[in-house]
Backbone as numpy.savetxt, mean C-alpha at the origin, in Angstrom:
# Nx Ny Nz CAx CAy CAz Cx Cy Cz
12.61 -10.47 8.96 11.57 -11.43 8.60 11.38 -11.37 7.09
11.36 -12.51 6.46 11.13 -12.56 5.02 9.79 -13.21 4.75
9.32 -13.05 3.53 8.04 -13.64 3.14 8.17 -15.15 3.11
7.09 -15.86 3.34 7.11 -17.32 3.25 7.62 -17.77 1.88
8.25 -18.92 1.83 8.87 -19.42 0.60 7.90 -19.52 -0.56
6.63 -19.81 -0.29 5.66 -19.99 -1.38 5.12 -18.66 -1.92
5.62 -17.54 -1.41 5.19 -16.22 -1.86 6.23 -15.66 -2.83
5.76 -15.14 -3.96 6.62 -14.50 -4.96 6.28 -13.03 -5.04
7.29 -12.18 -4.99 7.11 -10.75 -5.21 7.61 -10.47 -6.62
6.75 -9.85 -7.43 7.08 -9.59 -8.83 6.42 -8.30 -9.29
6.91 -7.74 -10.41 6.25 -6.55 -10.96 4.83 -6.89 -11.41
3.90 -6.00 -11.15 2.53 -6.17 -11.64 2.50 -5.85 -13.12
1.64 -6.54 -13.84 1.48 -6.34 -15.28 0.00 -6.05 -15.58
-0.30 -5.46 -16.74 -1.70 -5.12 -17.04 -2.66 -6.31 -16.91
-2.19 -7.51 -17.15 -3.06 -8.69 -17.02 -3.47 -8.95 -15.57
-2.80 -8.30 -14.61 -3.15 -8.43 -13.19 -4.28 -7.48 -12.78
-4.73 -6.61 -13.67 -5.64 -5.52 -13.29 -6.89 -5.99 -12.57
-7.54 -7.03 -13.06 -8.77 -7.48 -12.43 -8.50 -8.05 -11.04
-7.49 -8.90 -10.93 -7.16 -9.48 -9.62 -6.64 -8.42 -8.66
-5.91 -7.44 -9.20 -5.39 -6.37 -8.36 -6.52 -5.48 -7.85
-7.52 -5.25 -8.67 -8.69 -4.49 -8.24 -9.39 -5.20 -7.08
-9.61 -6.49 -7.23 -10.24 -7.27 -6.15 -9.40 -7.21 -4.88
-8.10 -7.38 -5.03 -7.20 -7.32 -3.89 -7.27 -5.96 -3.20
-7.21 -4.89 -3.99 -7.23 -3.54 -3.45 -8.53 -3.28 -2.67
-9.65 -3.66 -3.26 -10.94 -3.48 -2.58 -11.00 -4.29 -1.29
-10.59 -5.55 -1.35 -10.61 -6.41 -0.16 -9.69 -5.87 0.94
-8.52 -5.41 0.55 -7.57 -4.90 1.54 -8.08 -3.62 2.21
-8.78 -2.78 1.45 -9.39 -1.60 2.06 -10.42 -2.03 3.09
-11.23 -3.03 2.77 -12.20 -3.54 3.74 -11.49 -4.07 4.98
-10.43 -4.86 4.77 -9.67 -5.44 5.88 -9.09 -4.35 6.78
-8.48 -3.34 6.16 -7.74 -2.34 6.91 -8.61 -1.24 7.51
-9.69 -0.87 6.81 -10.38 0.35 7.20 -11.79 0.17 7.76
-12.34 -1.05 7.75 -13.65 -1.25 8.36 -13.56 -0.86 9.84
-14.44 0.03 10.24 -14.43 0.53 11.61 -13.59 1.79 11.80
-12.73 2.10 10.82 -11.90 3.30 10.92 -12.44 4.44 10.07
-13.14 4.10 8.98 -13.72 5.13 8.13 -15.20 4.82 7.94
-15.93 5.80 7.49 -17.36 5.64 7.24 -17.57 4.52 6.22
-18.45 3.60 6.52 -18.70 2.45 5.66 -19.10 2.85 4.23
-19.70 4.03 4.07 -20.11 4.44 2.73 -18.93 4.56 1.78
-17.73 4.93 2.29 -16.56 5.02 1.42 -16.15 3.64 0.91
-16.24 2.66 1.79 -15.91 1.29 1.38 -16.94 0.79 0.38
-18.21 1.06 0.63 -19.27 0.63 -0.29 -19.16 1.31 -1.64
-18.87 2.62 -1.64 -18.75 3.37 -2.90 -17.61 2.86 -3.77
-16.56 2.37 -3.14 -15.41 1.85 -3.92 -15.80 0.62 -4.73
-16.83 -0.10 -4.29 -17.26 -1.31 -4.99 -18.38 -1.04 -6.00
-18.81 0.21 -6.10 -19.95 0.56 -6.96 -19.65 0.43 -8.45
-18.41 0.66 -8.86 -18.08 0.60 -10.28 -16.75 -0.14 -10.47
-16.78 -1.43 -10.25 -15.58 -2.26 -10.34 -14.97 -2.22 -11.74
-15.75 -2.28 -12.83 -15.13 -2.25 -14.16 -14.26 -1.02 -14.41
-14.67 0.15 -13.93 -13.84 1.33 -14.14 -12.57 1.25 -13.30
-12.63 0.63 -12.14 -11.44 0.44 -11.32 -10.46 -0.51 -12.01
-10.99 -1.55 -12.63 -10.14 -2.49 -13.37 -9.43 -1.75 -14.50
-10.18 -0.94 -15.24 -9.58 -0.18 -16.34 -8.53 0.81 -15.84
-8.80 1.43 -14.71 -7.82 2.36 -14.14 -6.53 1.62 -13.80
-6.64 0.47 -13.16 -5.44 -0.32 -12.84 -4.73 -0.75 -14.13
-5.49 -1.15 -15.13 -4.88 -1.58 -16.39 -4.04 -0.44 -17.00
-4.59 0.78 -16.97 -3.85 1.95 -17.49 -2.60 2.22 -16.64
-2.75 2.20 -15.34 -1.61 2.45 -14.44 -0.51 1.44 -14.71
-0.87 0.18 -14.81 0.14 -0.87 -14.99 0.78 -0.83 -16.37
0.05 -0.34 -17.36 0.61 -0.23 -18.71 1.56 0.96 -18.82
1.33 1.99 -18.00 2.11 3.22 -18.12 3.36 3.26 -17.26
3.40 2.49 -16.17 4.59 2.53 -15.31 4.83 1.19 -14.65
5.98 1.08 -14.04 6.35 -0.17 -13.36 6.56 0.05 -11.87
5.73 0.90 -11.28 5.88 1.26 -9.88 5.12 0.37 -8.92
4.46 -0.67 -9.42 3.66 -1.54 -8.56 4.21 -2.97 -8.60
4.37 -3.53 -7.42 4.78 -4.92 -7.25 3.65 -5.66 -6.56
3.50 -6.94 -6.86 2.50 -7.77 -6.20 3.18 -8.93 -5.50
2.54 -9.38 -4.42 2.94 -10.61 -3.73 1.91 -11.65 -4.12
2.39 -12.76 -4.64 1.50 -13.81 -5.13 1.82 -15.11 -4.42
0.76 -15.76 -3.96 0.89 -17.05 -3.31 0.15 -18.11 -4.08
0.07 -19.30 -3.54 -0.61 -20.40 -4.23 -2.08 -20.10 -4.56
-2.72 -19.24 -3.76 -4.13 -18.92 -3.97 -4.35 -17.59 -4.68
-3.31 -16.97 -5.22 -3.47 -15.72 -5.94 -2.75 -14.56 -5.29
-3.16 -13.35 -5.65 -2.52 -12.14 -5.13 -2.91 -11.92 -3.68
-1.90 -11.63 -2.84 -2.17 -11.42 -1.42 -1.69 -10.06 -0.92
-0.99 -9.31 -1.78 -0.54 -7.99 -1.37 0.04 -7.23 -2.54
0.19 -5.91 -2.36 0.84 -5.10 -3.37 1.44 -3.86 -2.74
2.38 -3.28 -3.46 3.04 -2.05 -3.04 3.25 -1.18 -4.28
3.07 0.12 -4.11 3.36 1.09 -5.17 4.20 2.20 -4.57
5.23 2.59 -5.28 6.09 3.68 -4.82 6.63 4.43 -6.02
7.15 5.62 -5.75 7.70 6.41 -6.84 8.13 7.76 -6.37
8.24 8.69 -7.29 8.67 10.04 -6.93 7.73 10.68 -5.92
8.31 11.35 -4.94 7.51 12.02 -3.94 6.71 13.16 -4.52
5.53 13.36 -3.95 4.64 14.43 -4.40 4.65 15.63 -3.46
5.33 15.50 -2.31 5.40 16.58 -1.33 6.71 17.33 -1.50
6.63 18.66 -1.51 7.83 19.48 -1.68 8.56 19.79 -0.39
7.96 19.49 0.75 8.55 19.88 2.03 9.21 18.72 2.77
9.59 17.67 2.04 10.23 16.50 2.65 11.61 16.35 2.03
12.57 15.94 2.84 13.95 15.82 2.36 14.23 14.43 1.78
13.33 13.96 0.93 13.52 12.72 0.19 12.64 12.77 -1.04
13.05 12.07 -2.07 12.25 12.10 -3.29 11.53 10.78 -3.55
11.48 9.90 -2.54 10.79 8.62 -2.69 9.57 8.58 -1.78
8.42 8.28 -2.37 7.18 8.16 -1.60 6.63 6.74 -1.75
6.21 6.18 -0.64 5.50 4.91 -0.66 4.03 5.28 -0.85
3.50 5.01 -2.04 2.13 5.42 -2.37 1.10 4.49 -1.76
1.39 3.20 -1.71 0.42 2.23 -1.18 1.15 0.95 -0.79
0.69 0.33 0.28 1.17 -0.99 0.70 0.00 -1.68 1.40
-0.47 -2.76 0.79 -1.61 -3.50 1.34 -1.36 -5.00 1.27
-1.81 -5.68 2.31 -1.73 -7.14 2.39 -3.06 -7.64 2.93
-3.54 -8.73 2.38 -4.79 -9.33 2.88 -4.65 -9.65 4.37
-5.70 -9.41 5.14 -5.66 -9.62 6.59 -5.25 -11.04 6.95
-5.63 -12.02 6.16 -5.26 -13.40 6.44 -3.76 -13.66 6.37
-3.01 -12.68 5.86 -1.56 -12.83 5.74 -0.79 -11.79 6.56
-1.49 -11.03 7.40 -0.81 -10.08 8.28 0.10 -10.86 9.21
1.26 -10.31 9.47 2.19 -10.92 10.41 3.05 -12.04 9.82
2.95 -12.28 8.52 3.71 -13.36 7.88 4.96 -12.86 7.17
5.21 -11.57 7.16 6.38 -11.03 6.48 6.13 -10.57 5.06
4.89 -10.66 4.59 4.57 -10.26 3.22 4.74 -8.75 3.05
4.22 -7.97 3.98 4.35 -6.51 3.90 5.81 -6.09 3.93
6.59 -6.71 4.80 8.01 -6.41 4.88 8.71 -6.73 3.55
8.41 -7.89 2.98 9.03 -8.28 1.70 8.67 -7.30 0.59
7.41 -6.87 0.56 7.00 -5.89 -0.45 7.73 -4.57 -0.26
7.77 -4.09 0.97 8.43 -2.82 1.28 9.91 -2.89 0.93
10.56 -3.95 1.33 12.00 -4.11 1.09 12.30 -4.17 -0.42
11.46 -4.88 -1.16 11.68 -4.97 -2.60 11.43 -3.63 -3.28
10.44 -2.89 -2.81 10.07 -1.62 -3.45 11.07 -0.51 -3.17
11.46 -0.33 -1.90 12.30 0.82 -1.58 13.57 0.46 -0.82
13.76 -0.81 -0.48 14.96 -1.27 0.22 15.16 -0.42 1.47
16.34 0.11 1.67 16.59 0.91 2.88 16.73 2.40 2.57
16.19 2.81 1.42 16.25 4.23 1.04 15.40 5.11 1.95
15.76 6.37 1.99 14.94 7.37 2.65 13.62 7.45 1.89
12.53 7.60 2.62 11.21 7.64 1.99 10.20 8.23 2.96
9.01 8.51 2.43 7.91 8.94 3.28 6.62 8.32 2.77
5.58 8.40 3.59 4.28 7.83 3.26 3.20 8.55 4.06
1.97 8.33 3.64 0.80 8.84 4.35 0.00 7.65 4.84
-0.46 7.71 6.08 -1.24 6.63 6.67 -2.47 7.24 7.35
-3.57 6.50 7.33 -4.79 6.97 7.97 -4.59 7.08 9.47
-4.87 8.26 10.01 -4.79 8.48 11.46 -5.68 7.45 12.16
-5.17 6.82 13.18 -5.93 5.81 13.90 -5.66 4.39 13.42
-4.96 4.24 12.31 -4.62 2.92 11.80 -3.36 2.46 12.53
-3.53 2.11 13.78 -2.40 1.79 14.65 -1.60 0.58 14.18
-2.26 -0.40 13.59 -1.54 -1.57 13.09 -0.53 -1.14 12.03
-0.96 -0.32 11.09 -0.06 0.15 10.03 1.03 1.05 10.60
0.68 1.94 11.50 1.67 2.84 12.09 2.75 2.04 12.81
2.37 1.04 13.58 3.36 0.19 14.27 4.25 -0.54 13.27
3.65 -1.06 12.19 4.43 -1.73 11.15 5.49 -0.79 10.59
5.08 0.41 10.20 6.02 1.36 9.61 7.07 1.81 10.62
6.70 1.96 11.88 7.68 2.32 12.90 8.76 1.24 13.01
8.38 -0.03 12.91 9.37 -1.12 12.93 10.32 -1.05 11.73
9.89 -0.39 10.66 10.73 -0.24 9.47 11.50 1.07 9.47
11.47 1.80 10.58 12.25 3.01 10.72 11.52 4.31 10.40
10.25 4.25 10.07 9.47 5.46 9.78 9.02 6.10 11.09
8.93 7.43 11.08 8.46 8.17 12.25 7.45 9.21 11.81
6.43 9.41 12.63 5.46 10.49 12.38 6.21 11.82 12.42
5.94 12.69 11.46 6.63 13.98 11.45 5.72 15.14 11.83
4.49 14.84 12.23 3.57 15.89 12.67 2.74 16.51 11.57
2.98 16.12 10.31 2.23 16.67 9.19 0.92 15.91 9.03
-0.16 16.64 8.84 -1.49 16.04 8.71 -2.17 16.57 7.45
-3.06 15.76 6.90 -3.79 16.17 5.70 -5.19 15.55 5.76
-6.20 16.38 5.70 -7.58 15.91 5.79 -8.07 15.48 4.41
-8.64 14.27 4.33 -9.25 13.75 3.11 -10.70 13.40 3.41
-11.47 13.12 2.38 -12.88 12.76 2.58 -13.03 11.58 3.52
-12.16 10.59 3.39 -12.30 9.38 4.22 -11.70 9.54 5.60
-10.97 10.61 5.85 -10.42 10.83 7.18 -9.07 11.53 7.17
-8.55 11.75 8.35 -7.28 12.43 8.54 -6.13 11.49 8.23
-5.17 11.96 7.43 -3.96 11.20 7.12 -2.79 11.88 7.82
-1.85 11.07 8.29 -0.64 11.59 8.93 0.57 11.07 8.16
1.61 11.91 8.12 2.78 11.55 7.33 3.86 10.91 8.22
4.51 9.91 7.66 5.63 9.25 8.31 6.83 9.34 7.37
8.02 9.58 7.97 9.23 9.78 7.19 10.32 8.87 7.74
11.15 8.38 6.84 12.30 7.56 7.25 13.55 8.08 6.56
14.60 8.30 7.35 15.89 8.65 6.77 16.49 7.37 6.18
17.34 7.50 5.21 18.00 6.32 4.64 18.83 5.62 5.70
18.94 4.33 5.56 19.72 3.57 6.56 21.12 3.30 6.05
C-alpha cells in the first residue's frame, strides 16, 4: 500500500517546527487518549513555545525526521536513527512514527516507514496496550521481543524486525 498521490513525504526543515509541534501534540491525543493518564496529554500542551523551539533545534541539527504533507498541511512524521539499545542486533531505531487519526488506514504510515528505513533491520518501542500500532508494526515484519521498559506515561514494549 502506498500513500495517496496527493501526499508528499519529504525531509522536515526548521521552518516546519511550529506545524510539526502541532502535529505531534495532536497525534499524541489521537493515539493515546484513553491509554495514558490525561494529565500527560494536558502537560504536553502547557508550554507549546518551548516545544516549537525544541523541534527547531532538532531539525537544524539532524536530518532524521521526515514529514508527510497533504493539501491541508502536515499529516504525519517519522524519526529514525542510530539505535540507543545495546542488546539488540541492529543499529537502526525507529524513534517515532505518527499519523493524524483522520488519515489512519490510508498508507501514510507505511509510506513514512518505508521512506525512513526501507526494509532494513530495525527496532522500536511502542506503548503497551496500543494494539492499533502493534498490529501495524506486525504487518511490517516487527515482532515483540519480550523487552519492557516502564516510563512515566506507561509501560513500553520493544518490537524488532530482521532485515528483509
